[in-house]
N, C-alpha and C positions, 0 to 999 in steps of 0.2 A: 323494979323492971318487970316483975311475971304480973303486978296489978296492971301494968301497962298493957300487956300482952294480952291479957283478959279484957280489958276496955275495948281495944280494938276489934274485937270480934273472932269469930272462926277464920275469916282472910288472914288475919295474922299468922296462920299455922304455915302456909303454901309460903308466904312471904319469908319468914324464918327458914323454910326449907331452902328458898333461893337464896338466902345469905349462905348456909352452910355448904351447898354447894358449889357457890361462887370461889368461899372461900377453900376449899379443897382442889378446886379446877389450878387455881391460884398456885398453891403451892406445889401440887404436880408437878403443872407446864414450868415453873419456877427452877423446880429441880431436873427436869427434862432438858429444858433447853439452856442449861448452862454451857457456856464456851467449850469447856474442857471435855464434855460429854458427846457435843457435835462434833466438834473439829479438835480432835487430840493434839496437841502440840508435836511435831516432828512425826507424827504418821507419815506424810508425803513422801520424806526425805526415807523413812524405813522401807517403803512400798517400793520406791525406785532402787533400793541396795539390792531387794529381792530380785527386782528386772534384770540390772547387771548382773547378777550374780546366777542368775537363771534359776531362782529357787523358787517362784512362784507357782509350785506345784497346787492341785486340787484342794487337800488339806489346810493348806498355808491361806489361799484364798477363802477359802470357808472361815478360817479361824478370823481373818481381816475383815470380811463381810458382816460377822456377827459381834465383833467388838464397837464398833460406831454406827452412826449416820455417814461419814465422812469414810471410815472403810468398805463400807456398801458401795459408795460410787467409786472408788480406788480399785476395788475387786473386778468390778462389772468392766471398767478401762482396761485391765490388765487382763482379764480373761479372753476379751475379743480384741487383745493388741494386733495379733496375725489378721487380721481379717481387713485391715486398712485403717488410716484416720479417719474418714467419714462415721467408717461402723464403730470404731472404737468410741468416738464424741458422742455417736448417736446411742451408744447403749449407756454410756455415761448421765446423758441427758434424760434418758428414761429412769434411771436409778435416783436422779436427783428429783424427779416428779414423783417418786415413788417414796423417797424420805421426806420431799414437802408435805406430802400428805401426810405423814406420820407424824412430822411436826406439828401441824396444825390440830393433830388430834383435842376433841373436847372443846376448841376456842369457837366452833358453832354455838356449842352448848351455854357456854359462858355470854356470846353476842343474845341469845334468847331470853336468858336472866336480865341482863341489863334491859331488855326491853318491854319485857311482861310484868317486872316486879312495879314499875309505877302504875301499871294498868291495874295491877291486883289491888294497887293502893286506891288508886280512884276507884275502882268498884268497892271497894270497903267504905269509903266514904259515902258514895252514893245510896249503898244499901243502910249504912246507922241515918243518913239523912231522911231516907222514909220511914225509917222507923220512928226518929224524933218525931217528923209532923204527923205521923200515924196516932202517937201516943197523946200529942197535944189535942189532935180533933177529936179524940175518944174524952179526953176531959173535957173539952168545950171551953176552957180558958187557955190564953197562952203565958204562961209561966214563965218571965224573962230567966231567972237562975237555971228551970229547967231544961230551956231552951240551948243558953250558953252552954249548957253543962253538955247536953247532948251532942253538940255541934263539934264541940271538943273533942269528944270521944270519938266522933265518926272521921274528923281529921288525924286522927293516930294513924290511920292506916295509909293516908297519903304520905305521911313523914315517913314512916316507916319504909313503904315501896321506894321512895327516892334517896333515902339513906342506905337502901342496898343497891339500885339502879347506877348511882353517880359511879362509887369505887368500881363497880363492874364494867363498866364502859369503858374507866381508865386502863384497867387492867387489861381488858379485852383489845383495844388500841394497842396496849404498850407491846402485848405479846404477837400480836400482828406483825409489829416493826421489828421484832426480836427475831421472827421468824425469817423475815425477809433479808434481813442481814446476815443470817447465818446461809442463806437459800445462795446469796450472793457470793459469800465465801466458798461455798462449797462449789460452785461453777468456776472460781477463782484457781481454786486448785486442782480441779479437774481438768482445766484449759493447761496448766502447767503439767500434768501428767501427759496430756496428750502432747504437747510437745517433746517432752521428754522422750515419749516412745518412739515418735516419727519424726522427731525434726530438733533431736539435741537435748542434753539434760540442763534446766532452769541452773541458775546460781545458787550456790549453796547457800548465800544470804535469805532468799527467796523462799526456800524449802522449807527453813527454821522458822519461818511466820505462823501463827497459828490460822 
């Protein structure tokens, strides 16, 4: 493997860095976007119990908001419950927008990696081909074995770039879809809270869903 890296030239270094960064982002976002961390089971029912018991004081709301993204949205709704239905929903919509931005953290960087990795590989191939033909012109004769070996080494960077780009692109699309699904669930539970605060408490079976 080390020999392959050396054969690819200096552009293998940024391609390797891209692969490490993509792996790190994938692990971090996979952990952060786990359903139980974003939308904890039973949190909406617990928040509604606070409302019914009139126990939603500022310290409890701060604890709720700091516990999870869903808690942040619910706390915004409860804090603005006395301002009317429309303002409550507006406050939760703003909280969902902020949470959505946090959920998409590093995904832009992952998309950039998926885009530039094959370009780095292509650049490495072009540089390698220039070196091959420059060496052949200097020798004054075209040796087929040397030409084939040089082209093979030049193509290593293209293969490396594609190897990094393809899984990075797949991971980027998967994580974006995961964020979309979580945002839809946040909106659903926010709607349940708004209905409970200003139009009746949702059925208990709905509150128990994640």
